[in-house]
C-alpha positions in Angstrom: -34.4 21.3 -25.4 -36.2 18.1 -23.6 -38.3 16.4 -25.8 -40.9 15.4 -23.3 -42.9 13.4 -25.5 -40.0 11.1 -26.1 -39.0 10.6 -22.6 -42.9 9.8 -21.9 -42.7 7.3 -24.6 -39.4 5.9 -23.0 -41.0 5.7 -19.6 -44.1 3.8 -21.3 -41.9 1.3 -22.9 -40.2 0.6 -19.7 -43.4 0.4 -17.6 -44.8 -2.0 -19.9 -41.8 -4.6 -19.3 -41.0 -3.9 -15.8 -39.2 -7.4 -15.1 -37.4 -7.4 -18.4 -36.0 -3.8 -17.7 -35.2 -4.5 -13.9 -33.1 -7.7 -15.0 -31.3 -5.5 -17.9 -30.6 -2.7 -15.2 -29.2 -5.4 -12.7 -26.3 -6.3 -15.3 -25.0 -3.0 -15.4 -25.8 -2.3 -11.6 -23.9 -5.4 -10.9 -20.9 -4.7 -13.3 -20.3 -1.2 -11.5 -21.2 -2.6 -8.1 -18.4 -5.3 -8.4 -16.0 -2.9 -10.0 -15.9 -0.3 -7.2 -16.3 -2.7 -4.5 -13.1 -4.6 -5.9 -11.3 -1.3 -6.2 -12.1 -0.2 -2.8 -10.9 -3.3 -1.1 -7.8 -2.8 -3.2 -7.2 0.8 -2.1 -7.6 -0.4 1.4 -4.8 -3.2 1.4 -2.7 -0.6 -0.5 -3.4 2.1 2.4 -2.6 -0.8 4.9 0.8 -1.3 3.4 1.5 2.3 2.3 1.0 3.1 6.0 3.2 0.6 7.2 6.0 2.0 4.9 5.1 5.5 6.1 6.0 4.5 9.6 9.6 3.6 8.5 12.0 5.9 6.5 11.7 5.1 2.4 14.6 6.9 1.4 17.4 4.7 3.2 19.4 1.5 2.9 21.2 -0.9 5.1 24.6 -2.3 4.6 26.8 -4.9 6.5 29.7 -6.8 5.9 30.0 -10.7 4.6 33.1 -12.3 3.1 35.0 -11.5 0.4 34.8 -13.6 -3.0 37.7 -12.3 -4.8 41.6 -12.3 -3.8 43.0 -8.5 -3.7 46.3 -7.1 -3.1 47.7 -10.3 -1.6 44.5 -11.3 0.8 42.6 -14.4 -0.2 38.9 -14.4 -0.8 36.8 -15.8 2.1 38.0 -13.0 4.4 35.2 -11.6 6.7 34.6 -8.0 6.3 33.6 -6.1 9.6 32.3 -2.8 10.0 33.7 -0.5 12.7 32.6 2.8 14.4 35.3 4.3 12.2 33.4 3.4 9.2 30.4 5.3 10.4 32.7 8.5 10.9 34.1 7.9 7.6 30.7 7.9 5.9 29.8 11.1 7.8 33.0 12.9 6.3 33.0 11.6 2.9 29.6 11.3 1.8 27.5 14.3 2.8 24.4 12.9 1.1 24.2 10.6 4.1 21.7 12.3 6.3 21.4 10.1 9.1 23.3 7.1 10.0 22.3 4.7 12.5 25.0 1.9 13.5 23.6 -1.5 15.3 25.2 -4.0 17.2 24.1 -6.9 19.6 25.2 -8.6 22.8 26.9 -12.0 22.2 26.6 -14.9 24.3 24.0 -16.3 26.6 22.4 -14.1 29.2 19.4 -13.4 31.3 17.7 -9.8 32.0 17.2 -9.6 35.7 15.0 -7.3 37.7 14.5 -8.3 41.6 13.3 -11.7 41.3 12.2 -11.8 37.7 14.5 -12.7 34.7 14.0 -13.5 31.2 16.1 -13.5 27.9 15.6 -10.6 25.6 17.8 -9.5 23.0 19.8 -6.5 23.9 21.1 -4.4 21.0 23.5 -1.1 20.9 22.1 1.8 18.6 22.3 5.3 18.0 19.5 7.7 18.7 19.4 8.1 14.7 17.5 4.9 15.0 14.3 7.2 15.5 14.9 8.6 11.8 15.3 4.8 10.3 11.8 3.3 12.1 9.0 4.9 13.7 8.6 4.0 17.2 6.0 5.1 19.7 7.6 5.9 23.1 4.9 4.8 25.6 6.8 6.0 28.6 10.2 8.1 29.4 12.4 8.8 26.5 14.3 7.2 23.8 18.4 7.2 23.6 19.8 10.8 22.9 23.3 12.2 21.6 24.4 12.6 25.4 24.0 9.0 26.2 26.2 7.8 23.4 28.6 10.6 24.1 29.2 9.7 27.9 28.6 6.2 27.4 25.7 6.0 29.9 24.5 3.0 31.3 20.9 3.6 30.1 18.2 1.3 28.8 15.2 1.5 26.4 12.9 -1.3 26.8 10.5 -2.6 24.2 6.8 -3.1 25.4 6.7 -6.9 25.7 10.1 -6.8 27.7 8.6 -4.3 30.0 5.6 -6.3 30.5 7.3 -9.8 31.2 9.8 -8.0 33.8 7.7 -5.1 35.5 4.3 -6.1 34.7 1.9 -3.0 35.6 4.7 -1.4 37.4 6.3 1.7 35.7 9.8 0.5 34.9 11.3 4.0 33.9 13.8 5.0 36.9 14.3 1.3 37.7 17.5 -0.6 37.0 18.0 -3.8 35.1 20.8 -6.3 35.6 22.5 -7.3 32.2 25.2 -9.8 32.7 26.1 -8.5 36.3 25.7 -4.8 35.2 22.9 -2.3 36.1 21.3 -0.1 33.7 18.8 2.6 34.3 15.6 2.4 32.3 14.5 5.5 30.8 12.1 4.8 28.3 9.7 2.2 26.8 8.7 1.9 23.4 6.4 0.2 20.9 7.1 -0.6 17.3 4.8 0.2 14.3 5.5 -0.2 10.7 6.1 -2.5 7.9 7.2 -5.8 9.0 6.6 -5.2 12.6 5.8 -7.8 15.2 5.8 -8.7 18.6 9.2 -10.0 18.8 10.6 -6.4 17.9 9.3 -5.2 21.2 11.0 -7.6 23.0 14.3 -5.9 22.6 16.3 -4.0 24.6 18.0 -1.1 23.5 21.4 0.5 24.8 23.8 3.5 23.6 25.9 1.9 21.1 29.1 3.2 22.7 27.9 1.9 26.0 27.3 -1.7 24.8 30.9 -2.1 23.1 32.6 -0.2 26.2 30.7 -2.1 28.9 30.9 -5.6 27.4 34.4 -5.4 25.9 33.2 -5.7 22.2 35.6 -3.7 20.6 34.7 -1.5 18.1 32.9 -3.8 15.7 29.4 -3.3 14.7 26.7 -5.4 12.7 25.4 -3.0 10.3 24.4 0.2 9.4 21.0 1.9 8.0 21.8 5.2 6.0 18.8 7.8 5.5 19.7 9.7 2.1 18.3 13.5 1.7 15.3 13.4 -0.4 15.4 13.9 -4.3 18.5 12.1 -4.5 18.8 8.7 -5.9 19.5 6.2 -3.3 21.1 3.6 -5.4 24.1 6.1 -6.2 24.9 6.5 -2.6 24.5 2.9 -1.7 27.1 2.3 -4.6 29.4 5.4 -3.5 29.1 4.0 0.5 30.1 0.6 -0.9 33.0 1.7 -2.6 34.0 3.6 0.2 34.0 0.5 2.5 35.5 -1.5 0.0 38.7 0.7 -0.2 38.7 1.2 3.7 38.7 -2.8 4.2 41.0 -3.6 0.9 38.1 -5.3 -0.7 38.5 -5.6 -4.7 36.2 -2.9 -6.4 34.1 -5.7 -8.5 33.4 -8.1 -5.6 29.5 -8.1 -5.3 29.5 -10.3 -2.2 31.9 -8.8 0.5 29.3 -6.2 1.3 25.6 -6.8 1.7 23.0 -4.1 1.2 19.2 -3.7 1.4 17.6 -0.7 -0.3 14.0 0.4 1.2 13.4 2.3 -2.0 13.5 -0.7 -4.3 11.2 -2.5 -1.9 8.5 0.4 -2.0 8.9 0.6 -5.6 8.4 -3.4 -5.9 5.0 -2.8 -4.0 3.8 0.3 -6.4 4.4 -1.9 -9.4 2.6 -4.9 -7.8 -0.3 -2.4 -6.6 -0.5 -1.1 -10.3 -0.9 -4.9 -11.5 -3.6 -5.2 -9.1 -5.5 -2.4 -10.1 -5.2 -3.2 -13.6 -6.3 -6.6 -13.0 -9.3 -5.4 -11.4 -10.2 -3.1 -13.8 -10.1 -5.9 -16.1 -12.6 -8.0 -14.0 -15.0 -5.0 -13.4 -14.7 -3.8 -17.1 -15.7 -7.6 -18.4 -18.5 -7.5 -16.1 -19.9 -4.1 -17.1 -19.5 -5.3 -20.9 -21.4 -8.6 -20.3 -24.1 -6.2 -18.6 -24.1 -4.0 -21.6 -24.2 -6.7 -24.1 -27.4 -7.7 -22.0 -28.8 -4.1 -22.3 -28.1 -4.4 -26.5 -29.8 -7.7 -26.6 -32.9 -6.2 -25.2 -32.9 -3.2 -27.0 -32.8 -5.1 -30.4 -35.6 -7.5 -29.0 -37.5 -3.8 -28.4 -36.6 -2.9 -31.9 -38.0 -6.1 -33.2 -41.4 -5.7 -31.2 -41.9 -2.2 -32.3 -41.0 -2.6 -35.9 -44.7 -1.7 -37.2 -44.7 1.5 -34.6 -41.5 2.5 -36.2 -42.8 2.3 -39.5 -45.6 4.4 -38.6 -43.3 6.9 -37.5 -41.1 7.0 -40.4 -44.5 7.1 -42.6 -45.6 10.2 -40.4 -42.2 12.1 -41.2 -39.8 11.0 -38.5 -36.4 11.5 -39.7 -33.7 8.6 -39.1 -32.0 10.8 -36.7 -35.0 11.3 -34.3 -35.5 7.2 -34.1 -31.8 6.5 -33.4 -31.9 9.3 -31.0 -35.1 7.8 -29.0 -33.4 4.4 -28.9 -29.8 5.3 -27.7 -31.6 7.6 -25.0 -33.6 4.8 -23.6 -30.5 2.5 -23.6 -28.2 5.6 -21.7 -31.2 6.0 -19.6 -31.0 2.4 -18.5 -27.3 2.0 -18.0 -26.8 5.6 -16.1 -29.6 4.9 -13.6 -28.5 1.4 -12.9 -24.7 2.1 -13.2 -25.0 5.3 -10.9 -27.0 3.0 -8.5 -24.5 0.5 -8.4 -21.7 3.2 -7.7 -23.8 4.6 -4.7 -24.5 1.1 -3.3 -20.8 0.0 -3.4 -19.6 3.4 -1.8 -21.9 2.7 0.8 -20.5 -0.7 1.3 -17.0 0.5 1.7 -18.2 3.6 3.9 -20.1 1.1 6.1 -17.1 -1.3 6.4 -14.5 1.4 7.4 -17.1 2.9 9.5 -17.7 -0.8 11.3 -13.7 -1.2 11.9 -13.1 2.3 13.4 -16.0 1.9 15.6 -15.4 -1.5 17.1 -11.5 -0.9 16.9 -10.7 -3.3 14.3 -7.3 -3.0 13.3 -5.4 -4.6 10.5 -1.9 -3.9 9.6 -2.3 -4.4 5.6 -5.9 -3.1 5.2 -7.5 0.2 6.4 -9.8 2.7 5.1 -11.2 1.2 1.8 -12.3 3.9 -0.2 -12.7 4.9 -4.0 -10.9 7.8 -5.5 -13.2 10.6 -6.6 -11.5 10.5 -10.3 -12.2 6.7 -10.0 -15.7 7.1 -9.2 -16.1 9.9 -12.0 -14.6 7.3 -14.5 -16.8 4.7 -13.5 -20.0 6.6 -14.3 -18.3 7.9 -17.5 -17.9 4.4 -18.4 -21.5 3.5 -17.7 -22.8 6.6 -20.1 -20.4 5.4 -23.1 -21.6 2.0 -22.4 -25.1 2.9 -22.7 -24.7 4.7 -25.8 -22.6 2.0 -27.4 -25.3 -0.6 -26.3 -28.4 1.6 -27.9 -25.9 2.3 -31.1 -26.4 -1.1 -33.1 -30.3 -1.6 -32.2 -30.9 2.2 -33.2 -28.9 1.9 -36.4 -31.1 -1.5 -37.1 -34.2 0.8 -36.4 -33.2 3.5 -38.5 -32.8 1.1 -41.3 -36.2 -0.4 -41.2 -38.0 -0.3 -44.8 -41.5 1.7 -44.1 -43.5 -0.5 -46.2 -42.3 -3.6 -44.9 -42.7 -2.4 -41.4 -46.3 -1.5 -42.1 -47.1 -5.0 -43.7 -45.2 -6.8 -40.6 -47.5 -8.2 -37.7 
């Protein structure tokens, strides 16, 4: 049952001290507002970073050859380890967990890419079609490399957006021919790059089928690196170790040589970011909670002052038969009311600010690779409100306990 008389008295007490009540409520309002706003901004940064990772395969690792550091089977240390296309086939046949394997190689030497009377220097790379499984490419025009291009060593090329703009301007490059070191290549597509670490330089690359680059420019069968995408729910570290062991065996490298073959694990980088954001969330909670506690202490102090001012009134209540519970509940209800209303207002205002920022960015096309859609999760909002309610009860408990312990005779004597 709702005690209307008690609530009328609470509103009357708050109304008699409007400025004091407003300043007290503002402390709690600011604490919740700051907490939710910081968490929303942190979530926006988290969404931005994770969206970049989401555009590239996370369950993958890159591997490349370096130099041996240990002697092995009569071979001296310092011997370069050069991966080959045969290594790719060996991994495909011996490591079934390797779902996609992309090999990469570049064109050596100085050269210019020419189209009619235009020329410029761009990086030329040979790749497999599996590159699409490693990184997210936005194909703006035409298509990407396919298995038939690799199998038949077709002289086709896929241009990055920036390379296409420099060489062709507004003209559609698909179907035109590029001159690369005296060899003509048919342009079959134009791509753009999105994802973690993407930048304009990655759109200045021209991709050829790996077999075509090796055969046309007489580069043997050596490759620079491989990117291997592993089946889901399989520990990447185990497949990475298994792959290194296979390559060491093929290239006569000591099993305990840790420098001969380099690698980079995307899942490890992803886990580092996850740990980072967990730390950021904890830090933001500490800051926000500290601000809320400061506001709660203000509420508690004001309630202590209120109890002191109403000592005589409380004494009269006890003389007329009011129980300690009724006095305690009255004080606690008033504290909970102040903190709940001010906290909920802070929550609503902060969510409104985050929504306004998100809508503004979307309306005006403001994009940032590492910040998008600032928001607050529903469980976080519920937790914030719960904290406010509990804080209100805590803020009112000490003043309420003091009020219940007031001696009736002494209260009636006091002025």
